[in-house]
C-alpha positions as CSV (number, residue, x, y, z in Angstrom):
1,M,0.0,0.0,0.0
2,G,2.9,2.3,0.8
3,A,4.5,1.9,-2.5
4,L,1.4,2.8,-4.4
5,I,0.8,5.8,-2.2
6,I,4.4,7.0,-3.1
7,K,3.7,6.0,-6.7
8,E,0.7,8.1,-7.0
9,F,2.1,11.0,-4.9
10,T,5.2,11.2,-7.3
11,G,3.3,10.5,-10.5
12,L,5.6,7.7,-11.5
13,S,4.7,4.8,-13.8
14,D,5.0,1.3,-12.5
15,E,8.2,0.8,-14.3
16,D,9.8,4.1,-12.9
17,M,8.4,3.3,-9.4
18,L,10.2,-0.1,-9.4
19,S,13.3,1.3,-10.7
20,A,13.4,4.0,-8.0
21,F,12.4,1.4,-5.3
22,M,15.3,-0.8,-6.4
23,F,18.0,1.9,-6.6
24,D,17.0,4.8,-4.6
25,I,17.6,4.7,-0.9
26,R,14.9,7.3,-0.2
27,F,12.2,5.0,-1.5
28,Q,13.7,2.0,0.4
29,Y,13.9,4.3,3.4
30,A,10.3,5.4,3.2
31,L,9.1,1.6,2.9
32,H,11.4,0.4,5.6
33,T,13.3,-2.1,3.3
34,T,16.8,-0.7,3.6
35,S,17.9,-3.8,5.5
36,F,16.6,-6.2,2.8
37,L,19.6,-7.7,0.6
38,K,16.9,-8.1,-2.3
39,Q,14.1,-5.6,-2.5
40,P,10.6,-7.4,-2.0
41,M,8.8,-5.8,-5.0
42,S,8.3,-6.6,-8.7
43,G,5.8,-5.6,-11.4
44,R,4.0,-8.7,-10.4
45,T,3.6,-7.6,-6.8
46,L,1.9,-4.3,-7.8
47,R,-0.4,-6.1,-10.3
48,R,-1.4,-8.9,-7.9
49,F,-2.1,-6.2,-5.3
50,R,-4.3,-4.3,-7.5
51,E,-6.3,-7.5,-8.4
52,R,-6.7,-8.3,-4.8
53,Y,-7.7,-4.8,-3.9
54,S,-10.3,-4.7,-6.7
55,A,-11.9,-8.0,-5.9
56,Y,-12.1,-7.1,-2.3
57,E,-13.8,-3.8,-3.0
58,K,-16.2,-5.5,-5.4
59,E,-17.1,-8.2,-2.8
60,T,-17.5,-6.0,0.2
61,G,-17.9,-2.3,-1.1
62,I,-15.1,-1.2,1.1
63,D,-12.4,1.0,-0.6
64,L,-9.3,0.1,1.4
65,L,-7.1,2.8,-0.2
66,H,-9.5,5.6,0.5
67,D,-9.8,4.3,4.1
68,T,-6.0,4.2,4.5
69,I,-5.6,7.7,3.0
70,T,-8.4,9.1,5.3
71,S,-7.0,7.6,8.4
72,L,-3.3,8.7,7.7
73,S,-4.4,12.3,7.0
74,S,-6.4,12.3,10.1
75,E,-3.4,11.2,12.1
76,M,-1.1,13.6,10.3
77,A,-3.5,16.5,11.1
78,Q,-3.6,15.4,14.9
79,M,0.1,15.3,14.9
80,M,0.5,18.7,13.3
81,K,-2.4,20.0,15.5
82,L,-4.5,21.2,12.5
83,D,-8.1,22.3,12.9
84,L,-10.0,20.5,10.1
85,A,-13.2,21.9,11.1
86,L,-15.0,23.7,8.1
87,K,-15.9,27.1,8.9
């Protein structure tokens, strides 16, 4: 999920994201994989995740990506002491 969030945030294609993940320590640090000898992601990883994510959403009606982003933004707002109330 973290890789897909970074991918969308940076506007990278799958191939560019995978390349950055394999060779850019910043991406590995963000995903907590700096200690891995071999990085645990491939094009197949992203494809399979999307397939499972889609199937889950169709079956349950729950959008896990939306829920994750909403939860993270709420937590970040609390940490930053932001008032999100509409005025």
